[in-house]
C-alpha positions as CSV (number, residue, x, y, z in Angstrom):
1,M,106.0,108.3,95.1
2,R,103.5,105.5,95.1
3,L,99.7,106.1,95.4
4,S,99.6,103.9,98.5
5,E,102.0,106.4,100.1
6,L,99.6,109.3,99.4
7,L,96.7,107.3,100.6
8,T,96.0,105.6,103.9
9,E,93.4,103.1,105.0
10,Q,91.8,105.9,107.0
11,R,91.3,108.0,103.8
12,V,89.4,105.2,102.1
13,A,85.7,104.8,102.3
14,V,83.2,102.3,100.8
15,R,79.7,103.8,100.8
16,H,76.7,102.1,99.5
17,N,73.9,104.0,97.9
18,G,70.5,102.9,99.2
19,Q,68.3,102.8,102.3
20,G,67.9,106.5,102.3
21,R,71.6,107.3,102.1
22,L,71.9,108.3,98.5
23,L,75.2,109.9,97.5
24,D,75.2,112.5,94.7
25,K,78.1,114.5,93.3
26,P,78.1,117.2,95.9
27,S,77.8,114.8,98.8
28,A,80.6,112.6,97.3
29,I,82.9,115.6,97.1
30,H,82.0,116.4,100.7
31,V,83.0,113.0,101.8
32,L,86.3,113.2,99.9
33,A,87.0,116.6,101.3
34,E,86.5,115.4,104.8
35,L,88.8,112.4,104.2
36,L,91.5,114.6,102.6
37,A,91.3,117.4,105.2
38,A,91.8,114.9,108.0
39,G,95.0,113.6,106.5
40,A,96.3,117.0,105.4
41,G,95.4,118.9,108.6
42,A,93.4,121.3,106.4
43,D,90.0,122.9,106.8
44,P,87.4,120.6,105.2
45,T,85.4,123.5,103.9
46,T,88.4,124.9,102.0
47,V,89.2,121.4,100.6
48,E,85.6,121.0,99.5
49,R,85.6,124.5,97.9
50,V,88.8,123.7,95.9
51,L,87.4,120.3,94.7
52,T,84.1,121.9,93.8
53,E,85.7,124.8,91.9
54,R,87.6,122.3,89.8
55,E,84.5,120.3,89.1
56,Q,82.8,123.5,87.9
57,L,85.4,123.9,85.2
58,Q,84.8,120.4,83.8
59,S,83.9,117.1,85.4
60,T,86.8,115.0,86.6
61,G,84.7,111.9,85.7
62,I,87.1,110.4,83.2
63,G,84.9,107.5,82.2
64,E,84.6,103.8,82.8
65,G,83.2,104.4,86.3
66,V,86.2,106.6,87.4
67,A,86.5,110.1,88.6
68,I,89.7,111.8,89.8
69,P,88.6,115.0,91.7
70,H,91.7,117.1,92.4
71,G,92.9,120.5,93.4
72,A,95.7,122.5,95.0
73,L,96.1,124.3,98.3
74,Q,98.8,126.9,99.1
75,Q,99.5,125.7,102.6
76,L,100.2,122.0,101.8
77,E,103.7,120.6,102.0
78,T,103.0,117.4,100.2
79,Q,100.2,115.6,98.3
80,F,97.3,113.7,99.9
81,A,94.9,111.2,98.4
82,A,91.5,109.8,99.3
83,L,89.4,107.1,97.8
84,L,85.6,106.8,97.8
85,I,84.0,103.6,96.4
86,V,80.3,103.7,95.7
87,P,79.5,100.2,94.3
88,E,76.0,101.2,93.1
89,G,77.5,104.2,91.3
90,L,76.4,107.8,91.2
91,D,75.9,110.4,88.5
92,F,79.1,112.5,88.3
93,A,78.7,114.0,84.9
94,A,81.4,111.8,83.5
95,I,82.6,112.2,79.9
96,D,81.0,108.8,78.9
97,N,77.7,109.7,80.8
98,L,78.1,106.5,82.9
99,D,77.8,106.4,86.7
100,V,81.0,106.6,88.7
101,T,81.9,103.9,91.2
102,I,85.5,104.9,92.0
103,L,86.4,108.4,93.1
104,F,90.1,108.9,93.7
105,A,90.8,112.4,94.9
106,V,94.1,114.2,95.1
107,I,95.1,117.5,96.7
108,T,98.6,119.0,96.3
109,P,100.6,122.0,97.1
110,K,100.0,124.9,94.6
111,R,103.7,125.0,93.7
112,A,103.9,121.3,92.8
113,T,102.2,121.3,89.4
114,G,104.5,118.8,87.8
115,E,104.3,116.3,90.7
116,H,100.5,116.8,90.7
117,L,100.2,115.9,87.0
118,K,102.4,112.8,87.6
119,T,100.1,111.7,90.4
120,L,97.0,112.1,88.2
121,A,98.7,110.0,85.5
122,R,99.6,107.3,88.1
123,V,95.9,107.2,89.3
124,S,94.8,106.9,85.7
125,R,97.2,104.0,85.0
126,L,96.3,102.2,88.2
127,L,92.6,102.3,87.3
128,R,93.0,101.5,83.6
129,S,92.4,97.7,84.1
130,K,88.8,96.7,84.2
131,G,89.6,93.7,86.2
132,F,91.3,95.8,88.9
133,R,88.4,98.3,88.9
134,D,86.0,95.4,89.4
135,R,88.0,94.0,92.3
136,L,88.2,97.5,93.9
137,V,84.5,98.1,93.6
138,A,83.8,94.7,95.1
139,A,86.0,95.4,98.2
140,A,84.1,94.8,101.4
141,D,85.7,97.6,103.3
142,A,88.4,100.3,103.4
143,K,91.1,97.9,104.5
144,E,90.5,95.6,101.6
145,A,90.4,98.4,99.1
146,Y,93.6,99.9,100.4
147,S,95.3,96.5,100.4
148,L,94.2,96.0,96.7
149,I,95.9,99.2,95.7
150,A,99.1,98.5,97.7
151,T,99.2,95.0,96.1
152,E,98.6,96.3,92.6
153,E,101.5,98.7,93.1
154,G,103.7,95.9,94.3
155,D,103.9,97.0,98.0
156,R,102.5,93.7,99.4
């Protein structure tokens, strides 16, 4: 399954830090939980709790401006993804201590561990290219960011 099938334009957000609207790690997770919950038909508080619990184990900030928050919910039938882009970056306790600009979140059914790991690997491969990450961070809006992902995966 392609990432563009797990993601929709409605689950992509571009948020700028500044003018009194500073995002920090907890608020970024909250935004991602709201986006994921809307797509999955899940309770946003439950999704936020699952993502937060995973972050408490170890940061999902994998470096080079990328974080991949993820978790599993019993009631899901399929995986869902959400993307939050913060062009100015935010402290996410990433392994390289750099600010994170791309947060690609995934929630999956608890029983689908293998599928979940494949999806996380797909996200990592997609975001490996610095050029692609730069284009994604420069996206003007959710529509453009989603289109970049679909194009990179060969959908468009």
